N, C-alpha and C positions, 0 to 999 in steps of 0.2 A: 696365365686362362683368366680375365678380368673383365669388368665390366664401366661402364661410365666412366668415357675421358681416357680409358686404355686400351688398347689393341686386341682383338680376341685372336689371338694367334695360335696355331693349330698346326705342329709339324707336319709336312706331306706324308711321312713314311709311317706316321703314327695311324694311319688308316687302316694302311694294310693291317696293317696291323688291324684295328676300328674294337646308364652307366651306373654300374654299380661300385659304391666305391668298397675297398678289402683294407679295413682294419689292417695294421702289421703289431703286433704285439712284440717289443722287442726288437724289431726292424721284419724283412722279408723273412719268411721261409723257405728255406733252400730244396732243392729238388732231391729226392732220392734218387742215390746212384749216380754211376755217370752221366754225364750231360748228352742229352741225345745228338746224333749223327744228321746231318741236314744234307750229307752227301749225294744221295738220291731223291731229294725234293726238288722238282720243275715248278718254277711260277710260271702261270698261264699271261700272254701277253692280253689285254685287253681297255676296253677304254668304258668309263663308267661316271656316270651321272646323280649324284645324290641331292635331292630337296631337303632342305632343313627347314627345322620350325621349334619353338619353344615347347619343351614337354614338361620341367618341373621350374619350381623356384624355390630357393629356400635363403636363410639368412635374413641379415639387416636390411639388404638393398637389393629390393626385389626387381625382377627385369619384367617390363610388361608385356614386351612381343621379340621374337628372334624369327626371324625368315633369312633364307639365303639359299646359296646353292653350291655344291662340291663339282669339280671335274676333275679326275683323274685317268691320267693316261699313260698307260705301264706298258713295258714292253724288253724286251732281251732272252736271254738263254741262259744256263749255266754255264758254258763254256765261255760266253762273252762278257757277260754280264748284265746287268739290268738297268734301264735308264725310266725315268719318273718324271712327267710335266703335271704338275699338280695346281690347282687355283681356287681358293675358298672366298666367296663374297658373302658377307652378313651384313643385314642391317640391323641394327640395336636399337630398342625403345626404350630407356629405361624408367619412362614416366616422369623427368626433369624437365618436359619443353625442348627436348633436344633428340635427333634419331642420328644416331651414327654410323657410317657405314666402313667397315673394315674388310680390304682387300688384298688376302696373300697370295702371292704367286710364287712357285719355286719350283725348280729342276734338279734334279740329283743323278749322280751315274755311278752306281756300285760296280767296280771291276768283278772279273771272275776270282773267284776263291777269297773272296772279300778283301781284295789286296789294298785297293784304295777307294774311297768313297770321293768323289767331286761334289760342291753342293755349291747353289747361289738362290739368295731368295730377298723379297722384296715385300714391305709390308707397308699398304696405302690405309690413310684414317680421310676419310673424306676428300679423296682425289689426291692428296697431299704423301708426299712418301717418307716415312716416319724413320724407316730405317732399312737397313738393306746389309745381307750376309752374302761373302763369298770367299771360297776357301775349298780347300782339300784335306784329306786325313789319310796317312800312308801307316800301312804296316813297316815296322823296321827291326827285323831279326836283329840287327849286330846291337840295339839298344835295349831289344825285350821290350819292346813298347809301341805306341803310335805316337807317330809327329804329325802335328796339326799346323799347316800355314794357312792365314789368313791375309787376303789384301783387302776385304772388307769386313767392319766398319772402319780397321784399322791393320796396316801390315805387322802382321806379331805370328810369332811362332813359339809353340810350346810342346810337351810332350805329356803323353795320356799312357795308362796303364793296358798291358798287352791283354787283359781279360775281359777289355770291350770288343762287343759286336758292334756291325754297322746294322742298318736298319733291315735291308732285305736280309741279309742273314738272319736277323732275331725273328724274322716271320716264317724262314724254312726250319727254324728250330723249333719253333709254335708247333707247326705241323708235323714234325719229326716227334715231339714228345706226345700230341694227341695219337697219332698212329701206336705209338708204344703204349697208349694206356696212361701216361701220367698224366695227373691233373694239377700240380702246381710245375712252375719253371721261376727260376729267378736267375735274370741275366743282368749285366750291364749295358748299356747301350749309348752310344755316341751317333748323333745325326746330322750335326753341323745346325740345328735350330736355334733359337734366341740369338744372342751376339755370337755363336759359335763356338764357345767357350764351357759351353755346361754338358754334362754327360750324366745321365740318371741310371739311378737304381730302378728294375722293373720286377715287379711279380704277377705273372700271368697266372689266371686259374681257369682251366680249361674243363668245361661240363662235359657230362656224355654224349658220346656220339647221336648226332641227328640222322639216321639212316634216308634213303629216297624212299619216299611215299608215293607212287604213281594218283593216288587216289585223294592227295592232298596237295592240290597245285598251290603256290606261293603268289598272294596276289600282286606282289611290286613284279619287277623286270626280269629278275632271275628266274621267276615263274615260267617265263616266256620263251629262256633260253637253254636250247636242246642239251648245249654241252654243260648246264648244271644240273638239269632234273635226274639225272643219275648219279649223281656225286654226293659222299660223304659232307658232312659239315658238323662243326661244332661251336657251342656257345664260349666265349673266349671274353674275360675281362682283364684287360691289362692295365694296373696301377703304376703311376711313375713318381719317384720319388725324388729331393734332392740328395744326390752324392756326397755332396761335401756336410749333411749332417748322418749323425750316426748314434745308435744308441735309444734306448728309452723307447716309447711306444710314438712312431710317426704315423702322420697323415699325408695320404697321397697331394702330389701338385694337383693333380688331375687322373681322372681315369676314362677309357674308353670300351665300350663292352659292344661287340658283333658278333655275328655269325660268319666264322672263316671255311670257307670250304676249301679240300684239298690240295686245290691248285693254286690257292691263295687269294682267291676273287673273296672280299665281303659283301656281306649284305646289311641291312636291320642296325644301322649304327643309334649308339648313344654315345654322345660327348658330353662328359660331365665336369663342369668349370668350378665344380666346389658352389659358387652362388647359384648357380642354375644349370639347367641340363638340356641339349638339344638334340633331339632325334634327325636321323639321316634314312628315308627313303630312296633307294634305288629306283631310280625313273627311267634309265634305259641303260644297256650295256651292247657293247660290241664286242666280240670275239675275234681278237687278230691272228694272223697264223703266226705261227711260232717257228722260227729259222734252226734246222734240226742242227747238234753239234755234227762236227766233222767225224 
């Protein structure tokens, strides 16, 4: 997540997930007790659009303006798996006499039971393809781990630890933890982002539940969607850490803050890229029919 000459990259799945930085002294804090079970958590199929704008700047290289849009199209079921089509277009003005346009396009499919993740992404800068990633990650019980096979940016295979979760499973675990009243959740995540070779330690902080209140209608598109008006939601911050670094005080690579509904829909985004923070307002949402499990 950098500015001025490098692409602003946001993994598609980290939105469902969706900027307050959380300082981790001595590394992320582990959740108390057993990990929450996500088995009963079903996510709603929906198509949402978020308008982006600069919220805050900090650091030595301030950003003059940011504007853009996110298209988030999510569908599937617990029994068949979940598919995502994602696009984020951002126009960044660093005040250096040049405006840069970043265009990230990504598709993923996570099989039922989080057995396999297929992913494909392309990142364009000023209409020029900067990089592309294509591959899949599959759980391999015989190896007690996860096998990743990439075809882009190059043919490559490698193994990861069994403790990693895929992005949709991550969201379901966050919702399960919120329903159990947990406030902290630590999970290692692999989502095929960046070069396809990175995995992340994540620290999720879950705030007090926000109960439905008919007297306080939300001003964004979520407030006009009947399927959401009677639904519980939680303020959530997910901080991402470089998994290759351990020990000592760590600063998140980036963080995402949002309000997460119990069906997986996110609103009121804040995307913290360290040097600047971008807000995302939901401007439209379309709930799609979910196919029931047999």
